[in-house]
C-alpha positions as CSV (number, residue, x, y, z in Angstrom):
1,X,-7.3,28.1,-31.2
2,X,-5.2,31.2,-30.8
3,X,-5.2,33.7,-33.8
4,X,-4.0,37.2,-34.3
5,X,-3.5,39.8,-36.9
6,X,-0.3,40.8,-38.7
7,X,0.6,44.5,-38.9
8,X,-0.9,44.4,-42.4
9,X,-4.2,43.0,-41.0
10,X,-3.9,39.5,-42.2
11,X,-5.0,36.8,-39.9
12,X,-2.2,34.7,-38.4
13,X,-2.3,31.5,-36.4
14,X,0.9,30.8,-34.4
15,X,2.4,27.3,-34.7
16,X,3.9,26.2,-31.4
17,X,6.8,23.8,-31.2
18,X,5.4,20.5,-29.9
19,X,8.3,18.1,-30.5
20,X,12.0,18.0,-31.4
21,X,13.6,15.0,-33.0
22,X,16.8,14.5,-31.1
23,X,17.9,11.7,-33.5
24,X,18.1,14.4,-36.3
25,X,19.5,17.2,-34.1
26,X,23.3,17.9,-34.6
27,X,23.5,20.3,-31.6
28,X,24.5,23.3,-33.7
29,X,22.7,25.8,-31.4
30,X,21.1,27.9,-34.1
31,X,17.6,27.5,-32.7
32,X,18.8,28.2,-29.2
33,X,20.3,31.5,-30.4
34,X,17.1,32.7,-32.2
35,X,14.5,31.7,-29.6
36,X,13.2,34.8,-27.8
37,X,11.7,32.9,-24.9
38,X,14.4,30.5,-23.7
39,X,12.2,27.5,-24.6
40,X,15.2,25.4,-25.6
41,X,18.1,23.9,-23.7
42,X,21.2,21.9,-24.6
43,X,21.1,18.4,-23.1
44,X,22.9,15.1,-23.6
45,X,21.1,13.0,-26.2
46,X,18.6,10.5,-24.8
47,X,19.4,7.1,-26.1
48,X,16.7,4.5,-27.0
49,X,17.2,0.9,-25.9
50,X,17.7,-0.2,-29.6
51,X,20.6,2.3,-30.2
52,X,23.8,0.5,-31.0
53,X,26.3,3.2,-29.9
54,X,26.0,3.4,-26.1
55,X,29.0,5.8,-26.0
56,X,27.1,8.5,-27.8
57,X,27.1,11.5,-25.4
58,X,26.4,14.1,-28.1
59,X,24.8,17.3,-26.9
60,X,21.5,18.2,-28.6
61,X,18.6,20.5,-28.1
62,X,15.5,19.8,-26.0
63,X,12.2,21.6,-25.5
64,X,13.0,22.5,-21.9
65,X,10.2,25.1,-21.5
66,X,7.7,24.3,-24.2
67,X,4.8,26.1,-22.5
68,X,6.6,29.3,-22.9
69,X,6.7,29.0,-26.8
70,X,5.1,32.0,-28.5
71,X,4.7,30.2,-31.9
72,X,7.0,32.4,-33.9
73,X,8.6,29.4,-35.7
74,X,12.1,30.9,-35.6
75,X,13.6,27.6,-34.4
76,X,12.4,25.7,-37.4
77,X,13.4,28.3,-39.9
78,X,17.0,28.1,-38.8
79,X,17.2,24.4,-38.2
80,X,19.3,22.7,-40.9
81,X,18.0,19.3,-40.2
82,X,14.2,19.9,-39.9
83,X,14.0,18.6,-36.3
84,X,10.9,20.5,-35.2
85,X,7.2,19.5,-35.2
86,X,4.5,22.3,-34.8
87,X,0.9,22.5,-34.0
88,X,-1.5,25.5,-33.7
89,X,-2.5,26.5,-30.2
């Protein structure tokens, strides 16, 4: 597991974005704006077979480059819908 120290000397374990719930995402773009590593991308919502509205072409966020996540958690702090799931490295 990756750990580090804060400037004050406290141990810190980064929490990396591992999943994004597109069903909750409203495509506001807040997370995209705060991500320092271009981990996210705006894509057309992927529909499940059991979705009723096949005309739903809403744009939502996607973890396009998840391995580049540095574990800062900025995306989750600005997300109004709580779309992100995190795990330590």
